[in-house]
Structures are given as structure tokens and as C-alpha cells.
C-alpha positions in Angstrom: 0.0 0.0 0.0 1.1 3.6 -0.8 0.2 6.2 1.8 0.8 10.0 1.4 0.5 12.0 4.6 0.2 15.8 4.6 2.7 16.6 1.9 3.5 20.3 1.5 6.1 21.8 -0.9 7.1 25.4 -1.7 9.3 26.7 -4.5 10.2 30.1 -3.3 7.0 32.0 -2.6 5.0 29.5 -4.7 3.1 26.8 -2.9 3.2 23.7 -5.2 1.5 21.3 -2.8 -0.7 22.0 0.1 -1.2 19.3 2.8 -2.0 16.5 0.3 -3.0 13.1 1.8 -4.4 9.9 0.3 -3.7 6.2 0.2 -3.9 3.5 -2.5 -3.9 -0.3 -1.7 -2.1 -3.1 -3.6 -4.1 -4.2 -6.6 -5.5 -0.7 -7.3 -4.9 1.5 -10.4 -5.1 5.1 -9.2 -5.7 7.8 -11.8 -3.9 11.1 -10.9 -5.5 14.1 -12.6 -5.2 17.8 -12.6 -4.7 20.8 -15.0 -1.2 21.8 -16.1 0.8 23.3 -13.2 -1.4 21.7 -10.5 1.5 19.9 -8.8 1.2 16.4 -10.2 4.8 16.0 -11.3 6.0 17.5 -8.1 4.1 15.1 -6.0 5.3 12.1 -8.1 8.9 13.3 -7.7 8.4 13.5 -3.9 6.9 10.0 -3.8 9.7 8.6 -5.8 12.4 10.3 -3.7 13.7 12.8 -6.3 12.4 15.8 -4.4 12.1 16.4 -0.7 8.9 17.9 0.7 8.9 20.8 3.2 6.6 18.7 5.4 4.8 15.4 5.4 5.9 11.9 4.5 5.0 8.8 2.4 4.7 5.2 3.5 4.9 1.9 1.5 4.2 -1.2 3.5 5.2 0.4 6.8 8.5 1.9 5.4 8.6 5.8 5.5 10.5 7.7 2.8 12.2 10.0 5.4 14.0 7.2 7.2 15.7 4.8 4.7 15.9 6.3 1.2 17.7 3.3 -0.3 15.1 0.8 0.9 12.3 3.2 -0.1 13.5 3.5 -3.7 13.7 -0.2 -4.0 9.9 -0.3 -3.4 9.1 2.0 -6.3 9.3 1.8 -10.1 9.1 5.1 -11.9 8.4 6.0 -15.5 8.7 9.8 -15.9 6.9 11.7 -18.7 10.2 12.4 -20.5 11.6 8.8 -20.5 15.4 9.1 -20.0 17.2 6.3 -21.7 20.8 5.6 -22.8 19.9 5.6 -26.5 23.3 4.3 -27.7 22.8 1.1 -25.7 21.1 -2.0 -27.0 17.8 -2.9 -25.3 19.0 -6.0 -23.6 22.3 -4.4 -22.7 20.5 -1.5 -21.1 18.2 -3.7 -19.0 21.1 -5.8 -17.8 23.0 -2.6 -16.9 19.9 -1.3 -15.0 19.6 -4.6 -13.2 23.2 -4.3 -12.1 22.7 -0.8 -10.7 20.0 -2.2 -8.5 22.0 -5.3 -7.5 19.3 -7.6 -8.9 20.0 -11.2 -8.4 19.4 -13.7 -11.3 19.8 -10.8 -13.7 19.6 -12.8 -16.9 16.4 -14.5 -15.8 14.8 -11.3 -14.7 15.7 -9.4 -17.9 14.4 -12.3 -20.0 11.1 -12.3 -18.1 10.7 -8.5 -18.5 11.5 -8.6 -22.2 8.7 -11.2 -22.6 6.3 -9.3 -20.3 6.7 -6.0 -22.1 6.8 -7.4 -25.6 10.4 -6.3 -26.4 11.5 -9.6 -27.8 11.6 -8.6 -31.5 13.5 -5.4 -30.6 15.8 -6.6 -27.9 19.0 -6.6 -30.1 18.4 -3.1 -31.4 19.8 0.1 -30.1 17.3 2.2 -28.2 17.7 5.1 -30.6 16.4 2.9 -33.4 13.1 2.2 -31.5 9.7 3.8 -32.0 8.2 5.9 -29.2 6.0 2.9 -28.2 8.9 0.5 -27.8 10.9 3.2 -25.9 8.0 3.4 -23.5 8.1 -0.4 -23.1 11.8 -0.2 -22.3 11.0 2.5 -19.7 8.4 0.2 -18.2 10.8 -2.7 -18.1 13.3 -0.5 -16.4 10.7 0.6 -13.8 9.9 -3.1 -13.1 13.5 -4.4 -13.0 13.5 -4.7 -9.1 9.9 -5.9 -8.9 8.6 -2.8 -7.0 5.5 -2.8 -4.9 4.4 0.6 -6.3 4.6 1.7 -9.9 4.4 5.5 -10.7 3.7 6.4 -14.3 3.7 10.0 -15.6 1.8 10.3 -18.9 2.7 6.8 -20.0 0.9 6.9 -23.4 1.8 10.5 -24.5 2.8 10.5 -28.2 1.9 6.9 -29.0 -0.3 5.8 -31.9 -3.7 4.1 -31.2 -2.3 0.6 -31.5 0.6 1.4 -29.1 -1.8 3.0 -26.6 -4.0 -0.1 -26.5 -0.9 -2.3 -25.9 0.5 -0.1 -23.1 -2.9 0.1 -21.5 -3.2 -3.7 -21.5 0.2 -4.0 -19.9 -0.7 -1.4 -17.2 -3.9 -3.3 -16.5 -2.0 -6.5 -16.0 0.5 -4.9 -13.7 -2.3 -3.3 -11.7 -3.6 -6.7 -10.6 -0.5 -7.3 -8.5 0.9 -3.8 -7.6 -0.2 -0.4 -6.6 -0.2 1.6 -9.9 -0.5 5.4 -9.9 -0.5 7.2 -13.2 -1.1 10.7 -14.4 -2.9 11.5 -17.7 -5.0 14.1 -19.4 -6.9 11.5 -21.4 -10.3 10.8 -19.9 -10.9 7.7 -21.9 -7.7 6.3 -20.5 -9.0 6.9 -17.0 -12.3 5.1 -17.7 -10.4 2.2 -19.4 -7.9 1.6 -16.6 -8.7 3.2 -13.3 -10.3 1.8 -10.1 -10.1 5.2 -8.5 -9.4 8.8 -9.4 -7.9 11.8 -7.5 -7.6 15.4 -8.7 -5.4 18.1 -7.5 -5.9 21.8 -8.3 -3.4 24.5 -7.4 -1.5 22.0 -5.2 -4.6 20.9 -3.2 -6.4 17.6 -3.3 -9.9 18.6 -4.4 -11.5 15.2 -5.4 -11.2 11.5 -4.6 -13.7 9.0 -5.9 -13.9 5.4 -7.2 -14.7 5.1 -10.9 -17.8 3.0 -10.0 -19.1 5.9 -7.9 -18.5 8.4 -10.6 -20.4 6.3 -13.2 -23.3 5.7 -10.8 -23.5 9.5 -10.2 -23.2 10.4 -13.8 -25.8 10.9 -16.5 -26.1 9.7 -20.1 -28.2 11.0 -22.9 -29.3 9.1 -26.0 -30.2 11.3 -29.0 -32.5 9.3 -31.2 -34.6 9.6 -34.3 -37.6 7.5 -35.2 -38.9 6.8 -38.7 -42.3 8.2 -37.8 -43.4 10.8 -35.3 -44.8 9.4 -32.0 -46.6 11.1 -29.1 -45.3 11.6 -25.6 -47.4 8.6 -24.5 -45.1 6.4 -26.7 -42.6 6.4 -23.9 -45.0 5.8 -21.0 -44.0 2.1 -20.6 -40.3 2.7 -21.2 -38.4 2.5 -17.9 -34.8 2.1 -16.8 -33.7 0.9 -13.4 -32.0 4.2 -12.8 -34.8 6.4 -14.0 -35.3 8.3 -17.3 -36.4 11.7 -18.5 -37.7 12.5 -22.1 -36.7 15.9 -23.2 -36.7 18.2 -26.3 -39.1 16.0 -28.3 -40.0 17.0 -31.9 -42.1 14.1 -32.9 -39.4 11.9 -34.5 -36.4 13.4 -32.6 -36.0 12.6 -28.9 -33.4 13.1 -26.2 -33.7 10.4 -23.5 -31.7 11.3 -20.3 -30.7 8.3 -18.2 -29.7 9.0 -14.6 -26.8 6.7 -14.6 -24.4 5.0 -17.1 -25.3 1.7 -18.6 -26.0 -0.3 -21.7 -29.3 1.5 -22.3 -29.1 1.2 -26.1 -30.0 -2.5 -25.9 -33.0 -1.7 -23.7 -34.0 1.1 -26.1 -33.8 -1.1 -29.3 -35.9 -3.8 -27.6 -38.6 -1.3 -26.5 -38.9 0.5 -29.8 -39.2 -2.8 -31.7 -41.9 -4.0 -29.3 -43.9 -0.9 -30.2 -43.6 -1.5 -33.9 -41.5 1.6 -34.5 -38.2 1.9 -36.4 -35.1 3.6 -35.0 -33.2 5.4 -37.7 -30.5 7.2 -35.7 -28.9 6.9 -32.2 -26.1 8.9 -30.7 -24.8 8.5 -27.2 -23.6 11.4 -25.1 -22.0 10.6 -21.8 -21.8 13.2 -19.1 -19.1 11.6 -17.0 -15.4 12.1 -16.7 -14.9 15.2 -18.8 -17.6 17.2 -17.0 -16.6 15.9 -13.6 -13.0 16.9 -14.3 -14.0 20.4 -15.5 -16.3 20.9 -12.4 -13.3 20.1 -10.2 -10.6 22.2 -12.0 -12.3 25.3 -13.4 -12.2 27.2 -10.1 -9.7 29.8 -9.2 -8.2 29.6 -5.7 
């Protein structure tokens, strides 16, 4: 488990972090969100031991970061936003070198396992400078995992990747999240919904939101914009119900907006109902009012 207790950090007169506290258990993927300049990277650098806080401390499995820095850093794997690699080294050579820095036992076995886990097999004998951005990210992940850390910190891990690479990296993060505490920052809301168990937001250095993804989806709304082949009266929808409740708005005979009070697979329910009434659905568009609106509601305020 990762615990963050009352972290505060100033840079001159600027307060980058203000009394930030939270915890994340093993087996949880924690999405770390906030606008640019909110303090995300500063907090990640404090957790990983690269920056000292003015006050507060962090704990991993009972070990505090202000007592034994060497042991602390062995508990954490870190992939920064700008992934620093020795680009003139070969992939396998670089991972073996990194394993040596951390005094990893059974280095050859561990490196072989990580090459397989991160899908680096086809590229393992290339120089890092010859790799695509996606494979460089894989090398960075393999380096972060070289000492089998309890906590994995990822800063914008999919930035600059193409859609196929993003899917592959997300799948790897999901797999890692089953066994470790994973904390990653991102600006991509679809990534949060695809990966996270829980989300926290900081704004102007303060923790302003902390929620599970399940709670967010339960508290969110969804609208289906639909068009029918023929106009129907309001009474057409009298028998159409959803477990979470529904409102019919902005109707113009054939065009309707159906607002559901929670997220769900309501399209299937809608198709079945319309067919049972002998009507024909000619257009359907889904509008989710979830992560984007929640993020904006938490970050558009001035402190």
C-alpha cells in the first residue's frame, strides 16, 4: 500500500503542494489528474524520492520515505513523462545494466522475463535510438519493473503513442495493476475510464476530489439522442423504464433526447422497447456526461 501524509512543498513563494494526503492499496490503479501546473509531477517526484517535501511523508508497507531512502526507492518503479534512456545502448544491454545498478539477483532470468512481459522480444537486439516511441515506453516500463517494485508510478505513459501502441501499453498497465499499486497521471479521460479503479484530482496544489470510478459512473448521467422513422406522441414512452430512471426531453415528434440518470447499456434496452412498439429507430447517438464534465467541475475554479 502507498500512503501519502500531509505533503506540502514550496518553491520560493509559490506553494506547489498544500497538505496533500491519500492512500492506495495493492491491486488498485489510481488515476492522478489535474490541470497543467497543478502539482502532479512535483508530487510524483516526492513519492519517488527525487524531491524532498517541506513537510509530510510517504509510506509503503510500513516503510517511511524519510527514514531509509535506499530501501524506499527499491519499493518504487518510476516511468517519468520524458523517459530518460541511454539511446546508444542495446535494449537487452540497457536492461542488464539497470539490473546491475539495483543489484538484482538472477539478472539474466529477470531481464528475460521483463523482455517477454513488455513485448520487447523482437527489438531486444536493437539500439534504443532505433526504436519507435511505443517501444521506448516499453523499455522504460521494463526498467521501472526491474526490481519488482510494490508501487509503480507512471507519468503520462501513453503520450505521443499511436492508437495501437496505446492499446498495448494500457493492457500492460492493467495486467500490472492486478499485482501492484499503480499510480499514473494522464489528461486522457478515456484512459481513466479504461484503466482506473479510483481517481484523485489536485488543483493549485490541493487535493480537491477523490472517488472510485464506480461511484462516478453511478452518479453520472447519459443522454441518447435518437430519431424514429415516424413521429410518435409523448405517451409512446409511458411504458419505457430504466432501473436508474429516465427523462424524455426536447421532443419534436421523431427526434427525442432520452436522459438516463446513470451510465449503462441502455441502447440495448431502447432497441428492444422501440421494436416492441412496432416503431423503427433510424439514428442513435450516445452522449456521456461523465469524466470530462466531472474533471471540469473540479478544476475550473480559481483559488
